[in-house]
C-alpha positions in Angstrom: 21.9 -38.4 -0.1 20.5 -40.1 -3.0 17.7 -41.4 -1.1 16.7 -38.1 -0.3 16.3 -36.7 -3.5 14.6 -39.5 -5.0 12.4 -39.4 -2.0 11.9 -35.4 -3.3 11.7 -36.3 -6.8 8.8 -39.1 -5.6 6.6 -36.6 -3.4 7.2 -33.2 -6.2 6.0 -30.0 -5.3 4.3 -30.4 -1.9 3.5 -26.5 -1.7 0.2 -25.0 -3.0 1.2 -22.6 -5.9 -1.6 -20.6 -6.3 -2.1 -19.5 -2.6 -4.8 -17.2 -3.6 -7.3 -19.4 -5.7 -7.1 -22.7 -3.7 -9.7 -25.0 -3.6 -11.1 -25.7 -0.7 -12.9 -29.0 0.3 -16.8 -28.6 0.3 -17.5 -29.5 4.0 -15.6 -26.5 4.9 -17.9 -23.8 6.4 -16.7 -20.3 5.4 -18.5 -17.3 4.4 -22.5 -17.9 5.5 -25.0 -17.5 2.2 -28.6 -16.4 4.2 -32.2 -16.0 2.1 -34.0 -13.6 4.2 -36.8 -14.4 2.5 -37.1 -17.9 4.0 -36.9 -17.3 7.3 -40.2 -16.9 9.0 -38.6 -15.4 12.2 -39.1 -18.7 14.3 -36.0 -18.0 16.2 -34.8 -21.6 16.5 -31.6 -20.5 14.9 -30.7 -18.0 17.7 -32.0 -20.1 20.0 -29.2 -23.1 19.6 -26.2 -20.9 18.9 -23.8 -20.9 21.1 -22.4 -17.4 21.1 -25.7 -15.7 20.0 -23.8 -14.7 16.8 -26.9 -14.6 15.0 -30.0 -12.0 14.1 -33.4 -12.2 12.7 -36.0 -9.7 10.9 -33.7 -9.4 9.2 -31.3 -12.1 9.3 -28.1 -11.9 10.5 -24.8 -13.6 11.1 -21.7 -12.0 12.8 -18.8 -14.3 11.9 -16.9 -12.5 14.6 -18.9 -14.2 17.2 -19.9 -17.5 15.2 -18.0 -20.6 15.6 -19.3 -22.1 12.6 -20.7 -24.8 14.4 -23.5 -25.4 11.8 -26.1 -26.1 14.4 -28.5 -23.3 13.2 -28.4 -24.4 9.5 -29.0 -28.0 10.6 -32.0 -26.6 12.8 -33.5 -24.3 9.8 -36.3 -26.1 8.3 -36.8 -23.4 5.3 -33.1 -23.6 4.3 -32.2 -19.8 5.4 -29.0 -20.4 6.4 -26.4 -22.1 4.5 -22.4 -21.7 4.5 -20.3 -21.7 1.4 -16.9 -22.7 1.4 -15.4 -19.2 0.9 -12.8 -19.1 3.3 -11.6 -15.8 2.6 -13.1 -14.3 5.6 -10.6 -11.2 7.2 -11.3 -7.7 7.4 -9.9 -4.3 8.4 -13.5 -3.3 9.8 -15.4 -5.4 12.7 -19.1 -4.1 11.1 -18.1 -5.7 7.9 -17.7 -9.2 9.9 -22.0 -9.0 10.3 -23.4 -10.8 7.3 -26.8 -10.4 5.5 -28.0 -11.9 2.7 -26.7 -8.8 0.4 -23.4 -9.8 0.6 -21.5 -11.8 -1.7 -18.1 -13.7 -1.9 -17.2 -10.8 -4.7 -18.5 -7.9 -2.5 -16.9 -9.3 0.6 -13.8 -9.1 -1.2 -13.6 -6.1 -2.1 -14.7 -4.4 0.5 -13.8 -6.0 3.7 -10.0 -5.3 3.7 -9.0 -1.3 3.2 -5.3 -1.9 1.6 -4.1 1.5 3.3 -0.4 2.5 1.7 1.2 3.4 5.1 0.9 -0.8 5.5 1.9 -2.0 2.1 4.8 0.3 1.8 6.2 -1.1 5.1 5.2 -4.1 5.0 4.5 -5.6 1.9 7.9 -7.4 1.7 8.6 -8.7 5.2 6.5 -9.2 7.7 7.4 -10.3 10.8 4.9 -11.6 14.1 4.9 -12.5 17.3 1.7 -14.7 18.1 0.3 -14.5 21.7 -2.1 -17.3 23.2 -4.4 -15.1 25.5 -6.2 -18.1 26.7 -7.4 -19.9 23.8 -7.9 -24.0 23.5 -4.6 -24.3 21.1 -7.1 -24.8 17.7 -6.1 -21.3 16.5 -2.5 -21.8 17.8 -2.6 -25.2 15.6 -3.7 -23.9 12.7 -1.1 -21.0 12.9 1.5 -23.2 13.0 0.4 -25.1 9.8 0.5 -21.9 8.0 4.4 -22.4 7.8 4.1 -25.8 7.0 5.5 -27.0 4.0 1.8 -27.3 1.8 1.2 -23.9 2.7 4.5 -22.0 3.3 3.7 -18.5 3.8 7.3 -17.7 4.9 7.6 -17.4 0.8 5.8 -14.2 1.1 8.0 -12.5 3.8 5.1 -13.9 6.5 6.8 -15.5 9.5 6.6 -15.9 13.4 9.2 -14.9 15.8 10.4 -15.9 19.2 10.6 -12.4 20.3 8.3 -10.0 20.5 11.8 -7.1 19.6 12.1 -8.8 16.5 7.9 -8.2 15.3 6.4 -6.0 13.3 2.9 -6.9 15.2 1.0 -9.2 17.5 -1.0 -12.0 16.3 -3.6 -12.4 19.2 -5.6 -15.5 19.6 -8.0 -16.6 22.8 -10.6 -14.6 24.4 -7.8 -12.7 26.8 -8.3 -14.0 30.1 -7.3 -12.1 33.1 -4.0 -14.0 33.8 -3.0 -13.3 30.4 -4.0 -9.1 30.1 -0.5 -8.2 31.5 1.6 -10.6 29.4 -0.3 -9.2 26.8 0.2 -5.7 27.2 3.4 -6.3 28.1 4.1 -8.3 24.5 2.8 -4.8 23.0 4.5 -2.9 24.5 8.4 -4.8 23.7 7.2 -4.5 20.0 9.0 -1.3 18.0 6.9 1.0 15.9 5.0 0.9 13.7 3.3 -2.1 15.0 0.2 -3.8 13.7 -2.7 -5.8 15.9 -4.3 -8.7 14.2 -7.1 -10.8 16.1 -6.6 -14.5 15.1 -10.2 -16.2 15.9 -14.1 -16.1 17.1 -12.3 -16.1 20.3 -10.4 -13.1 20.2 -12.5 -11.4 18.2 -15.5 -11.2 20.4 -14.6 -13.5 22.8 -16.3 -16.6 21.4 -18.1 -18.7 24.1 -16.1 -17.6 26.9 -17.5 -14.0 26.2 -20.0 -13.3 29.4 -17.0 -15.6 31.7 -15.9 -13.2 35.1 -12.5 -14.4 34.2 -12.1 -12.4 31.1 -10.2 -9.1 30.6 -11.0 -7.8 26.9 -9.2 -3.9 28.1 -6.5 -4.4 26.2 -8.4 -4.5 23.0 -10.4 -1.6 24.2 -7.3 0.5 24.4 -5.8 -0.6 21.4 -7.3 -0.1 17.8 -7.1 -3.4 16.0 -5.9 -3.3 12.5 -7.1 -6.8 11.3 -9.9 -9.3 11.9 -9.5 -13.3 10.9 -12.7 -15.1 11.9 -12.7 -19.1 12.3 -12.9 -21.3 14.9 -10.4 -22.4 14.6 -8.5 -20.5 11.6 -7.8 -22.2 8.5 -4.2 -21.5 7.0 -5.5 -20.6 4.0 -7.8 -17.8 5.5 -5.0 -16.1 7.5 -2.7 -16.2 5.1 -4.9 -15.0 2.1 -6.1 -12.3 5.1 -2.5 -11.3 5.8 -1.6 -11.1 1.8 -4.7 -8.8 1.5 -3.6 -6.3 4.3 0.2 -6.0 3.2 0.3 -6.4 -0.6 -1.5 -3.9 -3.1 -4.3 -5.5 -4.7 -3.2 -5.7 -8.9 
């Protein structure tokens, strides 16, 4: 017992106190920073992008497709493409994930997530989520597991993953949704009691990612149901996930 207490005192408080303003390492690739005036339409960036996330004239990046690999930045000789380390990338609107040079961190924060009273009134104190890996690589799944660890501790905000869809308020989908998972995903969604929300987590879930043209993908579920929240990343960082959920279920102050 005394060894446990000594260890606790030695380690101190490991959790991130201010989750909304937590610092991010400089190397993290977050919100794109684009300079259309620097672009000479050489199309080198579109040629190396593995998911077709870039378009030019004007220069835009769809972070719902982007894998944040940085290949476009590395090949651009005119410094038209950069990435900040801003990690609050979530949006309730798919179109808001298409970034051009007008989008700043401040503007994205103000416009990307629509706060709805019916959501905050029901889920602001407690949100239980069932996570479904619909054919993913396990990258996003590992990061979502980390969101509940001692450092990020999203449970202190009333946000938890549950084992059964019947205990859940919503579903978090990772992966591109393969044919083998299409029925299971629909079955899981139907087992969640109303009202319920759908969250797409990661590039594969939002757009199919690098698998978007595969014959083994069946995204019919996403065409049938309204998506409430999009959380980009490849994989999604725990801070991106937690802040996206908090912005969605909590009233802004």
